[in-house]
N, C-alpha and C positions, 0 to 999 in steps of 0.2 A: 510800440508796435513796429514790427519789421516787415518790409515788403519782399524780402529775399528769402528763398527757401534754403539757401546755404550761404556761407560767408564768401564774399568775392575773393577770387584768387589773384586778380589783377586790378589795378587802378590805372585807368588810361587818361593821360593828361597831355596838353600841348606843351611846347618848349618853354612857355612862360612860367611853368611850374617847376622848371629844372633848378631845384635848390636842394642841397644836401639834407636839410631838416625835413623836407617833405618825404624824401626817400626813407629816412630813419623812422618817421611816424608810421608810414605805410608798412614797413618791415617789422618794426617792433610792436606797435599797438594793434595793427590789423592783421598781422601774420600773412601778408600778401606781398606781391611784387608790383612796384610802380613801373609802368611802361610810358616813358617820357623821352622824347628826342633830346639829345644834348644841346644846350644853348652855350656856345663857346664864349659869349660875352667879350668879344674883342681879343681873344687869345691869338697870339701870333704863331704859336706852334702847339701841337698836342702834348700831353704829359709824356715825360721821358719813358721810353720803352713801349709806348702805345701809339696807335694811329688815332685819327680824329673820332672814330666810333668805338674806341677803347679796345680795338683788336691789338693783341701783343705783336711786337716787331721782333723778328729773330736777330741773332747777333750779327748776321750779314746784312741786315737792313731790309729784309722782305717781310711782308705781312704774313703772319701765321695763318693756317687754314683752320677754320672753325670745324670741330669734329663732334659737336653735340654738347648737350648740357642737361643736367637734372639736379634737383634739390639745391639750387643756388650755386652750382659749380659748372663752369664752362670749360671745355677741353679744346686746346688748339694744338695742331701738329705742324711739323716742319714742312714748309712749302716745297722744298726740293724733293723730299720723299713723296709728297702728294702729287708731284708732277705739275705744280703751278708756276715754278720758275726753274731756271737752270743756274743754280748757285755755283759760282766759280770755285768755292771751297769744298763743295760736296757735303754730304750729311755727316761724315765722320769728324768734321771740324768742330761741330757743336754737340755731338752725341755719339757715344760708342754703340748705341742700340740700332738695330736694323729698322726699328719702328720710327726712329728719328726723335728729335727733341720734342718734348711735350711741355706745354705751359698750361696750368690750370688757374683760372681766375674765380674768385668767390665773391658773391654779392655782399657777404658780411664784411669783407675787406674794405670795400668802398661801394656802398649801395648806389651811389650816383653814377659811377663809371661802369660797374658790372651788374648786369641783370641776366636772368634766365627767362626766356630765350635771349640770346645775344643780339644787340642792335645790328641791323643790316641783314639779318636772316629773314627767310620767308615767313617763319613763324612769328617773329617780332612784328614784321610789317602787317601780317594778317590781323594780329591783335590790335595794332594801332589803327588800322583801317576801320575797325568797329567803332572807334571813338568818332571818326569823321562821319560815319553812318548815323550814329546817335545824334550828332549835332545837326545833320541835315534833316533827320526825322523830327527833331524837337523844334527846329526853326520853321518847318513847313506846316506844322499843326500844333502851335503852342497850347491851344485849348485842350488838347488830348493829353498833354504832359502834366504830370503832377509835380514837376520840378520847380523849385523856387527861382526867382530871378537872381542874377549874380554869378560869380565864378564858383565852380565846384568840380570835384573829380567825377569821372565816369567809370563806375565799377562794372565788371562783368564777372560771371561766376562759371568756371569750368567751360563746358562746351555750349552753355546757354547763349542764345542770341539776344542781346539787349536792344530793344527798339528805342527806349527813352532813357534819359538819365535816371538813375535810381535816387530817389529823394525821400526825405521823411523817415529815415531809418531810426531816428531818435537817439543816435549816438553822438551827435554834434560834429560829425565828420566834415561836413561842408564848411562850417565856420572855422575849423582849424586850418583850412587851406587858403582862406581869404587873406589878402595882404592889407 
């Protein structure tokens, strides 16, 4: 028996769940997007060509400007063209186009690093804030929650506001995420 009227579009989890296998399960098995802050686990520097939140870095060393995303693809544009920096090389150094250099990242390339919406954006933070809201609601009135004890993901569906963790969907989702 399912308590959801539609499949969750996002699974919201804290940084403790930041593991590539979890992103793969959510993407492949549940056809959804995991919204999890990156846990850098003692890394001394971000991955090559990226900033700490997986924003691409241009060839001059500036953070690219997020220009939207959909269907698992994020688009980033030249920060010089976007007026975010005064690049000493100008835009023609890295691209012949007046539009500037464009980099696209895809969640399927590396679902842990790349997600739609992109980390650090207002949309991503808004979704992640729903997770903390659910935790506060569940901890303030546990008798009203149908959630089991232990660690589990917090799904939301589309624009629906989730007040409590969704549990008992019968698909074994919670057990797959426990360590």
